C-alpha angles and dihedrals in degrees: 000000000000133000119208106210117208110230112254131224127027097338095260088134109071100180122078121208117225116210119207110205120209131232121317119219120202127202107198121214115261091207136027110334106241104147141021121207126188107214119202124206127220131260113305094007132105139226096256092064092065097035089065091054095042091053089064096054120108092241103111095166097059126091110207122207113194112187125186119236123239118269107244141150110279120206092209087066095044093263096311110149122242138138109295134158089216139350118275130180100179130012099224142108092259098048117117115252123237094223094174092056092042092051092049093051094042089050091049090053092047090050091053091052096043093072095057118113121268114269095032114123113234130214144165128215137168152159126248107321087010089056089050089054091048092051092046089051088053092055089049090052092049093047090044094232145061121252089265091057098254114138118261105235110200141056119236126214102178137020125190123187120182120190091342144121140222118258112211093024093142095061102033097095093051091048091052096050116109097013114109090182092055090048091051093050093045092053093053108040110100115227130183117193123183128185138174117235092222098045106148096187105046105024116236089232090059092053090047093048089049090055090048091050090053092047094049090050090057105269096143101167095067128130120193117193125192125204111198102205099031124113128186097318139067128266132198092255090058093045090053089051091053092049093049093045094049092046092055098036095049095036092233117195119223093015117108128207109232 
């Protein structure tokens, strides 16, 4: 599946990039279908890696959609191609954001959610670069539009970001100013962010600053969890936290917080 992204700005860029997304893996709910969550893998990974883990979780009312990012040259790897939701040269607060790539991936995720039945709660989660894409999607939802100005089409009831960061954190507060609707949405959307204190890929301080940037922009329903001995991976304690949080946040029937 490809997404043709209209060039943003004044039209100075004549070429449009076409992004070819990889295979999407779906984990169907074992119980009553109450929520659908698109889960986004990290840099160089694929959707099947996470679908296998998500299938084991005690969340029988959730349908998981696990897409695979496009394969593209990544500046962080000197232009070597791998699966990536957007291009990144440096994982830091000051790094430039690939808004075209972010918009294309956020639109792909929104398209996947837009075909779900009425009454189903929708969410986005992810790990590392996938978490960054999930958090960027959240800001698009709150602002009502993608970075290129196209309208954001779906509502979001839960966002989970593991070992990630927030693209566009430097400009978010300014974008939010003056919009009562954006402020209302920001105050209500539930976000869970988790980060390991010894993460050697996405620094803990970057995750923490990302959470602070969201809070200062008006995202009031945000939980930030720290795991002292965790690096750039997930552990059972964190997985349990995600299960408990989703059960409560989405009001899942037949799932028990433990």
